[in-house]
N, C-alpha and C positions, 0 to 999 in steps of 0.2 A: 407511746404510739403515736404516730403522726398519720394524717389522711393525705396524705401526699403520695401520689403511686410511682414508683421507681419503674421507668422504661428501659429495660438493658436488656442488650443483645444475647443472644445464647452463644457458647464460644464455638469458634470455627472446628468442624470436624479435622478437615484437610487445611493447613496454611495455604496458601496461595503461592505458587511457584513465581520465583523471578523471572522479569521477561529476559528473553535471549535478545542480545543486542549483536549487530554485525559490526566487524573490525572496520577501521577508516578504509582499509585497501578494497575490503568485498563491497563495500556502499559505493566507494568511486568508479568499481569496474560496472556494479549495477547501474550506474547513473548512464556513465558513458555507451553501455549496451542500450539503454534505454533510448539516447537521443539518435544511435546511430540506427534503431529500427525506427524511430517516428521518420527521419530523412528516407528509408530506404519503403517504408509504406507509403510516403506521400508521392515519392520516386513512382512506384508502380501504380499509384490510382493515378496520377495524370498520364502516366504510360497507355494504361489502358482504358482508362474510364473518363479521360481527359477531354476538350475541345476538340482537340488535333486529331484523336483517335480514329474519329468516325470520317470516313470522307461525305462531303455534299455534293 
């Protein structure tokens, strides 16, 4: 008999699901869509709220 207490995790009820990954093509499409969206948002901001939008 030992005086050492063993700390063990109880077994998991449901094993964790593997993470779903995107294909390389889908990842590239999402990256390009994000870049285009960023340019469109910047264009819209400077068009409607920029310094040149309000006449002085």
